C-alpha positions as CSV (number, residue, x, y, z in Angstrom):
1,M,8.3,-2.2,29.1
2,K,5.0,-4.3,27.5
3,W,2.3,-1.7,28.8
4,L,3.5,1.1,28.0
5,K,3.6,-0.5,23.8
6,R,0.7,-1.3,24.6
7,L,-0.8,2.4,25.9
8,Q,1.4,4.0,23.0
9,M,-0.8,1.8,20.4
10,M,-4.1,3.2,21.8
11,R,-2.3,6.9,22.3
12,I,-0.9,7.3,19.0
13,S,-4.3,7.6,17.3
14,K,-4.0,11.2,14.7
15,I,-1.2,9.7,12.2
16,V,-2.5,10.9,8.9
17,I,-0.2,8.6,6.1
18,A,-1.8,10.0,2.9
19,V,-0.6,8.2,0.0
20,S,-0.7,8.6,-3.6
21,L,-0.4,5.9,-6.0
22,A,1.2,6.9,-9.5
23,L,0.5,3.8,-12.6
24,S,2.7,4.9,-14.8
25,V,2.2,3.2,-18.5
26,I,4.2,2.8,-22.4
27,F,1.3,3.0,-24.3
28,A,-1.2,2.9,-21.5
29,G,-1.0,4.9,-17.8
30,F,-3.1,4.9,-15.4
31,T,-2.2,7.1,-12.1
32,I,-4.1,7.2,-8.2
33,Y,-3.8,10.5,-6.8
34,G,-4.6,11.5,-3.3
35,N,-6.4,14.6,-3.7
36,K,-7.1,14.9,-0.5
37,V,-6.0,12.6,2.6
38,G,-7.2,8.4,2.6
39,N,-9.0,9.4,-0.9
40,F,-7.7,7.8,-4.1
41,I,-8.1,8.8,-7.4
42,I,-7.6,6.4,-10.5
43,N,-7.1,8.2,-13.4
44,V,-6.5,5.4,-17.0
45,S,-5.1,6.7,-20.3
46,N,-4.1,5.3,-23.0
47,D,-2.0,5.6,-26.4
48,G,-1.9,2.4,-29.1
49,A,-3.1,0.3,-26.2
50,H,-5.5,-0.7,-23.9
51,I,-4.6,-0.9,-20.5
52,A,-7.8,-0.5,-17.9
53,A,-8.5,-1.3,-14.0
54,T,-11.4,-1.8,-12.6
55,M,-12.7,-2.5,-8.9
56,K,-15.5,-5.5,-10.3
57,E,-15.1,-9.5,-10.3
58,D,-16.4,-9.9,-13.4
59,L,-14.1,-7.0,-15.1
60,S,-16.8,-4.6,-16.6
61,D,-16.8,-1.1,-15.8
62,L,-13.3,-1.0,-17.4
63,S,-12.5,2.7,-16.3
64,S,-10.1,5.4,-16.9
65,R,-11.3,7.0,-13.9
66,L,-12.0,5.3,-10.4
67,S,-12.6,6.6,-6.5
68,V,-11.4,5.0,-3.2
69,S,-12.1,6.4,0.4
70,G,-9.8,6.1,2.3
71,L,-8.7,7.0,5.8
72,E,-8.7,10.8,7.1
73,G,-6.5,9.5,10.1
74,Q,-4.8,6.2,10.7
75,G,-4.5,5.2,14.6
76,A,-1.5,1.7,15.3
77,T,-2.1,-1.5,14.8
78,T,-0.4,-4.5,14.7
79,Y,0.2,-7.7,11.2
80,E,-1.7,-10.2,13.3
81,D,-4.9,-7.8,13.8
82,I,-5.2,-7.3,10.0
83,P,-8.0,-10.2,8.7
84,R,-6.3,-13.1,6.6
85,S,-8.8,-13.2,4.4
86,I,-8.4,-8.8,3.2
87,A,-7.2,-10.2,-0.1
88,R,-10.5,-11.7,-0.7
89,G,-13.0,-9.2,-3.1
90,I,-12.6,-5.7,-4.7
91,G,-12.9,-1.9,-4.0
92,N,-11.9,-0.7,-0.8
93,K,-11.3,-2.7,2.3
94,S,-10.1,0.3,5.0
95,D,-10.9,-0.3,9.0
96,T,-13.5,2.3,9.0
97,V,-14.8,1.5,12.3
98,Y,-11.7,1.9,14.4
99,Q,-9.4,3.3,11.1
100,T,-5.8,1.3,11.9
101,Y,-5.6,0.0,8.2
102,M,-5.7,1.3,5.0
103,A,-6.5,-1.6,2.1
104,F,-8.3,-1.9,-1.0
105,S,-8.1,-4.1,-4.3
106,F,-8.2,-3.1,-7.2
107,Y,-7.4,-5.6,-10.6
108,L,-5.1,-4.3,-13.7
109,V,-5.9,-5.7,-17.4
110,N,-4.5,-6.0,-20.1
111,K,-6.8,-5.4,-23.2
112,T,-3.9,-5.1,-25.7
113,E,-3.9,-7.5,-28.6
114,R,-0.1,-8.1,-27.4
115,S,1.9,-9.3,-24.5
116,V,3.8,-6.9,-22.5
117,D,5.7,-6.8,-19.4
118,Y,6.0,-3.6,-16.6
119,D,8.4,-2.7,-13.7
120,M,6.6,-2.0,-10.2
121,S,8.1,0.4,-8.3
122,L,6.6,2.2,-5.0
123,N,8.4,5.3,-4.3
124,V,7.7,8.2,-1.8
125,V,6.9,11.5,-3.5
126,D,7.4,14.0,-0.2
127,S,6.9,13.8,3.7
128,V,6.6,15.6,6.8
129,G,8.4,13.7,9.6
130,R,9.5,9.9,10.4
131,A,6.5,8.3,9.3
132,I,8.5,6.3,7.1
133,D,9.6,4.7,10.3
134,I,6.7,2.9,11.7
135,M,4.5,2.1,8.8
136,R,4.2,-1.1,6.9
137,V,3.3,-1.5,3.4
138,M,1.9,-5.1,2.1
139,I,1.7,-6.0,-1.5
140,I,-0.6,-9.1,-2.3
141,E,-1.2,-10.4,-5.4
142,G,-4.3,-12.8,-5.8
143,D,-6.1,-14.1,-3.2
144,A,-3.5,-14.4,-0.9
145,E,-3.8,-14.1,3.2
146,G,-0.3,-12.3,3.2
147,G,2.1,-11.0,1.1
148,D,5.4,-9.1,0.8
149,I,5.5,-6.4,3.5
150,Y,8.1,-3.5,3.6
151,A,9.0,-1.7,6.2
152,N,12.3,0.5,7.1
153,P,15.3,-1.1,9.0
154,E,15.3,-0.5,12.8
155,A,17.7,2.0,14.0
156,S,19.0,-0.4,17.0
157,E,19.3,-3.7,17.7
158,E,17.1,-3.1,20.6
159,G,14.4,-2.0,18.3
160,E,14.8,-5.4,16.6
161,N,15.1,-7.5,18.8
162,W,11.3,-5.8,21.2
163,L,10.2,-6.3,17.5
164,K,11.0,-10.4,17.0
165,Q,9.7,-10.6,20.7
166,H,5.9,-9.5,19.7
167,T,5.6,-9.2,16.1
168,S,5.5,-12.7,14.1
169,Y,6.3,-11.8,10.6
170,E,9.6,-10.3,8.3
171,T,9.8,-7.7,6.4
172,I,11.9,-6.6,2.9
173,A,13.7,-3.8,3.6
174,F,12.8,-0.6,2.2
175,I,15.3,-0.2,-0.6
176,S,16.2,3.7,-0.2
177,E,14.1,6.3,1.5
178,K,12.8,7.9,-2.2
179,Q,12.2,4.1,-3.5
180,L,11.0,1.4,-0.9
181,M,10.2,-1.4,-3.3
182,A,10.0,-2.5,-6.8
183,K,10.2,-5.6,-8.9
184,R,10.1,-6.5,-12.3
185,V,6.6,-9.0,-14.1
186,T,7.0,-10.8,-17.4
187,D,4.7,-11.4,-19.5
188,F,1.9,-10.2,-19.3
189,Q,-0.6,-11.6,-21.4
190,P,-3.8,-10.3,-23.6
191,E,-6.7,-10.6,-21.6
192,D,-5.0,-11.5,-18.2
193,K,-6.0,-9.6,-15.6
194,V,-4.0,-9.1,-11.9
195,K,-5.4,-8.3,-8.6
196,Y,-3.0,-5.9,-5.8
197,T,-4.5,-5.4,-2.2
198,I,-2.5,-3.2,-1.1
199,V,-2.3,-2.8,2.7
200,I,-0.6,0.2,5.4
201,W,-0.6,0.6,9.0
202,V,1.1,2.0,11.6
203,E,3.1,-0.7,13.6
204,G,1.9,-0.1,17.6
205,W,4.8,-2.5,18.0
206,D,7.9,-0.4,16.6
207,M,9.4,0.9,19.0
208,D,9.3,4.7,17.5
209,C,5.5,4.6,17.3
210,T,5.4,7.7,20.1
211,D,3.3,10.2,20.6
212,E,6.2,12.0,18.5
213,R,5.2,11.2,15.4
214,L,1.7,12.3,15.4
215,Q,1.7,14.9,13.7
216,D,3.7,12.8,10.8
217,R,2.5,11.8,7.2
218,I,4.2,10.7,3.8
219,K,2.2,10.6,0.6
220,M,3.4,7.4,-1.8
221,K,3.7,6.6,-5.5
222,L,3.2,3.0,-6.6
223,D,4.2,3.1,-10.1
224,F,4.0,0.7,-13.2
225,Y,6.5,0.7,-16.3
226,A,5.2,-1.3,-19.2
227,Y,6.6,-2.8,-21.9
């Protein structure tokens, strides 16, 4: 069985995950749209506040529009093969050599003269097939070597046991097939910054990671609602 799974990891090389991240904010709204597979566009708009996004370590170039190149096709990998230093630095960190994971980091900066709270949620906008069953989404805050990993629970005990035998990470179950995660962040102070790193991969050790998933696609958005 082990050699079969490794074969599956090598063969499932054309799964495409089109990611659209929409960051909607009360007083200030910024949106990431994937205008084609693998591209991320960040649009920032403000109304009575100044919250902005940047991919510069010195927080310069706070902008209403940032573009991040992603991947056109994505192969399978596993958490152990993703660099533990993936959150260091800013910008696009996608694996452009083997195309096995998508990743990028950005700063969220509060330039408002008051503190804000915000709700953060990851939602599915559209999907084809069952890519949701084999994808993993890791959200890292700051420069940590790992973060919360979200996944769809395995459909069978056999699949769950197989993953436990071959992977070393724990996951948080998606809330539903439409809303994958949600959390609230409070007291985001004026001039504060927070860095988020998003890492998305197809788990090759998942028993559902087969050639049947080759044409599966999923489109997501990451929403921030600030108060």
